[in-house]
C-alpha positions in Angstrom: 159.9 99.7 187.4 162.3 99.0 190.1 159.8 99.0 192.7 157.0 97.0 190.8 157.6 93.7 192.1 157.8 94.9 195.7 154.4 97.1 195.4 152.8 94.2 193.9 153.9 91.8 196.5 152.8 94.0 199.1 149.2 94.5 197.5 148.9 90.5 197.0 149.7 90.1 200.8 147.3 92.7 201.9 144.6 91.1 199.8 145.5 87.7 201.2 145.3 88.9 204.9 142.2 91.0 204.4 140.5 87.9 202.9 141.5 86.0 205.9 139.8 88.4 208.3 143.0 90.0 209.5 143.3 93.8 210.0 146.7 95.9 209.1 147.4 95.7 212.7 146.9 91.9 213.2 149.1 91.2 210.3 151.7 93.8 211.3 151.9 91.8 214.8 152.3 88.4 213.2 154.8 89.8 210.6 157.0 91.8 213.0 156.7 89.4 215.9 160.0 90.6 217.6 158.6 94.2 217.9 156.4 95.8 220.2 152.8 96.2 219.0 153.2 99.9 218.5 156.4 99.6 216.6 155.2 96.7 214.4 152.2 98.5 213.2 154.3 101.8 212.4 156.8 99.6 210.6 154.1 97.7 208.4 152.4 100.9 207.6 155.9 102.3 206.3 156.1 99.3 204.1 152.2 99.1 203.1 152.1 102.9 202.5 155.1 104.8 202.0 153.4 108.0 200.8 151.1 108.4 203.8 153.8 107.6 206.2 156.3 109.8 204.3 159.0 107.2 205.1 159.8 104.2 202.8 160.5 101.0 204.4 162.2 98.7 201.9 161.8 94.7 202.5 164.6 92.5 203.1 164.6 89.2 201.2 164.4 87.5 204.3 161.2 89.4 205.3 159.7 88.7 201.9 160.2 85.0 202.5 158.3 85.6 205.6 155.2 86.3 203.7 155.2 83.0 202.3 155.9 81.2 205.9 152.7 83.2 207.1 150.6 82.4 204.2 151.5 78.7 204.3 152.9 78.6 200.8 156.3 77.9 199.3 158.3 81.1 198.7 158.9 80.2 194.8 155.1 79.8 194.4 154.5 83.4 195.8 157.2 84.8 193.7 155.8 83.1 190.8 152.0 84.7 191.6 153.6 88.0 191.7 155.5 87.6 188.3 152.2 86.5 186.8 150.5 89.5 188.1 153.2 91.8 186.7 153.4 90.2 183.4 149.4 90.0 182.8 149.7 94.0 183.6 152.3 94.3 180.9 150.4 92.8 178.3 147.0 94.1 179.2 
């Protein structure tokens, strides 16, 4: 349960950037703008798919807020969207 929110947030953001025509690498470079391309892609892989990478990379609150900036939405709206997804899963 502890990771439910973070996992749903990652899934939501991933769907968003794929729908926007971005690749995982495109998004990684945008999200980790202050890192080299190679490191940015590696860091995003660790966030997105920790089982494959074998090394879990947790998000900070500041990084989570960066999602909403990239997506062009208020952070509170993004959080609400994720809460709705989780609540619907619990009910359904």
